[in-house]
Rosetta silent file (secondary structure, phi, psi, omega in degrees, C-alpha in Angstrom):
SEQUENCE: MKIRFLILIGCFVLVSCKTKLNQYVKDQNNVNKRDGKWREEYSADEGTLIAVGKYKLGEKVGTWKTFLDKKIYQKDKVRKDITKTKKYYSNGNIMEKGQSKLDISKTERHWYYFGEWKYYNNQGKPLYMKIYEQGKKADSISFIK
SCORE:     score description
SCORE:     0.000 S_00000001
   1 L     0.000  -41.570 -178.750  -83.529  -50.249  -46.386 S_00000001
   2 H   -65.177  -38.851  179.806  -83.552  -46.609  -45.268 S_00000001
   3 H   -65.406  -43.536  178.329  -85.198  -47.513  -41.927 S_00000001
   4 H   -60.881  -41.118  179.916  -82.570  -50.208  -41.207 S_00000001
   5 H   -63.638  -43.429  179.081  -79.816  -47.725  -41.963 S_00000001
   6 H   -65.003  -39.857  177.794  -81.327  -45.148  -39.587 S_00000001
   7 H   -64.418  -42.976  178.921  -81.711  -47.758  -36.836 S_00000001
   8 H   -61.913  -44.910  177.965  -78.091  -48.845  -37.314 S_00000001
   9 H   -63.174  -43.392  179.110  -76.865  -45.236  -37.141 S_00000001
  10 H   -60.408  -43.740  177.768  -79.021  -44.602  -34.042 S_00000001
  11 H   -63.259  -41.722  179.343  -77.581  -47.659  -32.263 S_00000001
  12 H   -61.430  -43.059  179.767  -74.044  -46.579  -33.150 S_00000001
  13 H   -63.430  -44.846 -179.470  -74.657  -43.102  -31.723 S_00000001
  14 H   -63.341  -42.334 -179.360  -76.093  -44.496  -28.474 S_00000001
  15 H   -68.298  -41.083 -176.521  -73.210  -46.927  -27.972 S_00000001
  16 H   -74.687  -18.042 -178.329  -70.513  -44.374  -28.764 S_00000001
  17 L   -86.688   -8.507 -177.541  -71.979  -41.754  -26.387 S_00000001
  18 L   -64.865  128.633 -178.494  -71.684  -43.916  -23.278 S_00000001
  19 L   -78.082  135.906  176.520  -69.343  -42.275  -20.772 S_00000001
  20 L   -77.219  148.427  178.038  -66.467  -44.364  -19.480 S_00000001
  21 L   -92.848  157.693  171.215  -66.120  -44.793  -15.726 S_00000001
  22 L    53.635   58.928  179.267  -63.087  -44.149  -13.541 S_00000001
  23 E  -103.568  156.498  176.391  -61.053  -41.913  -15.845 S_00000001
  24 E  -119.204  150.991  169.793  -58.076  -39.692  -15.053 S_00000001
  25 E  -130.504  156.865  178.375  -56.923  -36.377  -16.512 S_00000001
  26 E   -93.475  137.339  176.959  -53.625  -34.601  -15.972 S_00000001
  27 L   -86.457 -172.188 -176.614  -53.616  -31.227  -14.223 S_00000001
  28 L   -64.582  -18.604  177.358  -51.297  -28.285  -14.978 S_00000001
  29 L   -97.858   11.924  178.989  -48.509  -30.027  -12.993 S_00000001
  30 L    65.764   29.430  178.090  -48.928  -33.219  -15.052 S_00000001
  31 L  -100.175  134.681  178.011  -50.436  -35.064  -12.048 S_00000001
  32 E   -67.309  131.192  177.144  -53.241  -37.585  -12.647 S_00000001
  33 E  -128.142  142.012  175.690  -56.572  -36.447  -11.176 S_00000001
  34 E   -64.775  141.334 -177.420  -59.870  -38.324  -11.087 S_00000001
  35 E  -153.841  140.813  178.899  -62.331  -36.837  -13.550 S_00000001
  36 E    85.733 -160.238 -177.321  -65.820  -37.634  -14.801 S_00000001
  37 E   -72.691  137.838  179.565  -68.115  -40.434  -13.582 S_00000001
  38 E  -134.911  149.616  172.628  -66.708  -42.770  -10.964 S_00000001
  39 E  -128.518  121.254 -176.635  -67.776  -45.949   -9.172 S_00000001
  40 E  -123.403  145.239  176.880  -65.841  -46.763   -6.000 S_00000001
  41 E  -117.959  137.028  179.405  -66.000  -49.733   -3.620 S_00000001
  42 E  -131.487  141.517  172.421  -65.087  -49.587    0.054 S_00000001
  43 E   -87.957  137.638  177.837  -64.972  -52.284    2.720 S_00000001
  44 E  -141.853  168.535  178.228  -66.739  -51.396    5.949 S_00000001
  45 L   -57.953  -34.157 -177.386  -67.917  -53.228    9.058 S_00000001
  46 L   -75.432  -22.997 -175.853  -71.427  -53.288    7.562 S_00000001
  47 E   144.163 -154.324  179.630  -70.279  -54.810    4.238 S_00000001
  48 E   -94.132  123.525  177.345  -69.163  -53.451    0.881 S_00000001
  49 E   -95.897  136.429  177.281  -70.136  -49.856    0.160 S_00000001
  50 E  -119.057  119.032 -179.213  -70.463  -48.742   -3.470 S_00000001
  51 E  -108.238  136.327 -179.177  -70.246  -45.001   -4.151 S_00000001
  52 E  -129.813  129.964  179.672  -71.265  -43.456   -7.484 S_00000001
  53 E  -178.855 -163.311 -177.120  -70.681  -39.841   -8.487 S_00000001
  54 E  -124.141  148.892  171.209  -68.493  -37.406  -10.404 S_00000001
  55 E  -115.095  151.575  170.777  -65.075  -35.855   -9.978 S_00000001
  56 E  -132.549  110.459 -178.032  -63.788  -32.673  -11.551 S_00000001
  57 L    50.151   46.251  174.096  -60.000  -32.421  -11.574 S_00000001
  58 L    89.429   -5.255 -179.617  -59.678  -34.643   -8.505 S_00000001
  59 E  -113.896  138.997  176.797  -62.475  -33.120   -6.401 S_00000001
  60 E   -65.824  139.546  177.461  -65.928  -34.616   -5.829 S_00000001
  61 E  -137.523  157.329  174.456  -68.734  -32.571   -7.402 S_00000001
  62 E    70.484 -151.443 -176.859  -72.507  -32.855   -7.638 S_00000001
  63 E   -94.684  129.124  174.327  -74.508  -35.676   -6.066 S_00000001
  64 E  -114.425  133.022  176.731  -72.788  -38.799   -4.744 S_00000001
  65 E  -118.966  133.213  177.833  -74.821  -41.850   -3.740 S_00000001
  66 E  -115.929  132.991 -176.362  -73.433  -44.658   -1.608 S_00000001
  67 E  -117.111  146.255  172.843  -75.167  -48.036   -1.517 S_00000001
  68 E  -129.997  121.830 -176.379  -75.015  -50.954    0.915 S_00000001
  69 L    53.048   42.817  177.296  -76.632  -54.199   -0.246 S_00000001
  70 L    65.023   13.379  176.236  -78.151  -52.297   -3.208 S_00000001
  71 E  -114.250  147.716 -179.866  -79.985  -49.914   -0.841 S_00000001
  72 E   -62.486  129.830 -179.701  -79.181  -46.235   -0.423 S_00000001
  73 E  -112.110  -37.953 -178.492  -76.854  -45.786    2.556 S_00000001
  74 E  -153.236  145.103  176.373  -75.655  -42.206    2.091 S_00000001
  75 E  -131.977  124.273  179.372  -76.313  -39.269   -0.206 S_00000001
  76 E  -117.881  134.181  172.970  -73.896  -36.350   -0.480 S_00000001
  77 E  -113.626  112.743 -174.244  -74.495  -33.120   -2.377 S_00000001
  78 E  -103.919  123.351  174.155  -71.171  -31.407   -3.013 S_00000001
  79 E  -133.780  113.685 -177.637  -71.012  -27.720   -3.974 S_00000001
  80 L    55.674 -117.075 -176.783  -67.607  -26.083   -3.915 S_00000001
  81 L  -103.322    9.118 -179.160  -66.244  -26.734   -0.417 S_00000001
  82 E  -111.497  132.678  175.905  -69.577  -27.592    1.282 S_00000001
  83 E  -121.119  125.430  173.709  -71.059  -31.103    1.410 S_00000001
  84 E   -98.810  125.273 -172.763  -74.625  -31.760    2.582 S_00000001
  85 E  -119.746  140.508  169.634  -74.933  -35.346    3.805 S_00000001
  86 E  -131.205  131.721  174.251  -77.835  -37.659    4.573 S_00000001
  87 E  -113.306  149.696 -173.230  -77.361  -41.198    5.891 S_00000001
  88 E  -126.782  149.668  169.360  -80.116  -43.785    5.852 S_00000001
  89 L   -75.328  165.939 -179.633  -81.165  -46.908    7.740 S_00000001
  90 L   -65.035  -19.640  177.143  -81.627  -50.101    5.720 S_00000001
  91 L   -83.481    0.026  177.758  -85.418  -49.506    5.836 S_00000001
  92 L    95.526  -11.970  178.388  -84.926  -46.236    3.904 S_00000001
  93 L   -75.010  151.282 -178.187  -85.610  -43.884    6.823 S_00000001
  94 E   -70.445  138.520  179.018  -83.142  -41.108    7.487 S_00000001
  95 E   -99.822  -46.002  179.541  -80.479  -41.800   10.137 S_00000001
  96 E  -158.992  157.524  175.370  -78.660  -38.453   10.220 S_00000001
  97 E  -152.570  148.242  179.633  -78.159  -35.299    8.204 S_00000001
  98 E   177.188 -166.540 -176.738  -75.872  -32.312    8.285 S_00000001
  99 E  -126.031  153.771  172.603  -73.086  -30.411    6.551 S_00000001
 100 E  -136.284  163.354 -176.631  -69.332  -30.643    6.330 S_00000001
 101 E  -132.966  145.473  177.132  -66.678  -28.343    4.923 S_00000001
 102 E  -118.459  118.010  174.381  -63.363  -28.955    3.201 S_00000001
 103 E  -103.995  126.070 -178.850  -60.585  -26.393    3.605 S_00000001
 104 E  -117.930  125.980  173.788  -57.660  -26.893    1.225 S_00000001
 105 L  -120.887 -177.974  179.224  -54.331  -25.125    1.615 S_00000001
 106 L   -67.239  -25.386 -174.928  -50.956  -25.738   -0.014 S_00000001
 107 L  -106.295  -19.462 -177.007  -49.886  -27.946    2.888 S_00000001
 108 L  -155.548  164.918  172.819  -53.052  -29.732    4.037 S_00000001
 109 E  -120.580  122.961 -178.311  -56.666  -30.709    3.493 S_00000001
 110 E  -120.638  119.292 -179.717  -58.924  -30.247    6.534 S_00000001
 111 E  -113.516  134.328 -178.621  -62.441  -31.713    6.521 S_00000001
 112 E  -153.980  155.042  172.712  -64.856  -31.057    9.375 S_00000001
 113 E   -71.990  150.764  169.239  -68.518  -31.010   10.427 S_00000001
 114 E  -151.305  158.680  179.624  -70.179  -27.647   10.930 S_00000001
 115 E    72.920 -154.524 -176.914  -73.590  -26.325   11.862 S_00000001
 116 E   -86.102  132.879  169.911  -76.464  -28.570   12.926 S_00000001
 117 E  -118.228  122.305 -177.881  -76.305  -32.357   12.588 S_00000001
 118 E  -106.464  139.033 -177.187  -79.641  -34.051   13.254 S_00000001
 119 E  -121.641  142.401 -173.444  -79.954  -37.711   14.269 S_00000001
 120 E  -130.002  156.049  172.475  -83.061  -39.909   13.978 S_00000001
 121 L   -81.862  176.574 -174.720  -84.237  -43.327   15.160 S_00000001
 122 L   -73.071   -2.969  171.439  -85.026  -46.055   12.614 S_00000001
 123 L   -95.522   -1.401  177.860  -88.687  -44.933   12.477 S_00000001
 124 L    91.125    7.901  179.704  -87.570  -41.460   11.352 S_00000001
 125 L   -88.522  139.706 -178.893  -88.305  -39.640   14.625 S_00000001
 126 E   -61.550  135.661  176.138  -85.738  -37.056   15.816 S_00000001
 127 E  -102.326  -55.452 -178.659  -83.443  -38.240   18.606 S_00000001
 128 E  -161.551  171.087  179.161  -81.004  -35.383   19.108 S_00000001
 129 E  -133.797  138.583  174.175  -79.068  -32.639   17.402 S_00000001
 130 E  -113.875  140.666  178.343  -75.381  -31.772   17.631 S_00000001
 131 E  -113.932  126.717 -177.780  -74.072  -28.324   16.795 S_00000001
 132 E  -113.929  140.852  172.524  -70.531  -28.020   15.467 S_00000001
 133 E  -125.642  115.735 -178.984  -68.301  -24.966   15.169 S_00000001
 134 L    53.502   39.468  175.300  -65.144  -25.477   13.076 S_00000001
 135 L    86.484   -6.139 -179.786  -65.390  -29.241   13.541 S_00000001
 136 E  -107.520  133.795  179.627  -65.740  -29.178   17.335 S_00000001
 137 E   -65.099  122.498 -178.355  -69.002  -30.086   19.024 S_00000001
 138 E  -100.567  -27.671 -176.185  -70.300  -26.908   20.634 S_00000001
 139 E  -161.189  157.976  177.023  -73.687  -28.122   21.888 S_00000001
 140 E  -142.005  133.810 -177.534  -75.977  -31.137   21.943 S_00000001
 141 E  -126.127  127.255  179.105  -79.767  -31.144   22.237 S_00000001
 142 E   -97.575  139.932  177.152  -81.845  -34.259   22.961 S_00000001
 143 L  -102.753   -0.402 -178.021  -85.403  -34.632   21.653 S_00000001
 144 L   -81.381  133.411  179.749  -86.143  -37.730   23.742 S_00000001
 145 L  -100.401    0.000    0.000  -88.598  -37.195   26.605 S_00000001
């Protein structure tokens, strides 16, 4: 009897601890902001993209994974205003990688590439690299001979 009771309590704890998806919280101005774990779907030319990650008061945080046909398509690591991105071919090899930055002011949100962005063929061999300064391409280097 004691074992059944413990199992029942354990199941109750596991079920009640599950985090709900796609929740909102109100900020100091009483505006709804995305918060916690989220699952988002987007239509694209390639098909339906499914992104999974976390928000904190309306801003993406941590690791976000985007899937296409149940395969990893993109992985973003968000820390403060910097996002490190990797995109993948359907065979799992890396397609491109680089960084972007988000500047937020009272009047606008400006997102742009910066630094080195490296591009690869579907076998994972480097093709070329683009260098961005404040979102504008400053240089391009080809690795193809």
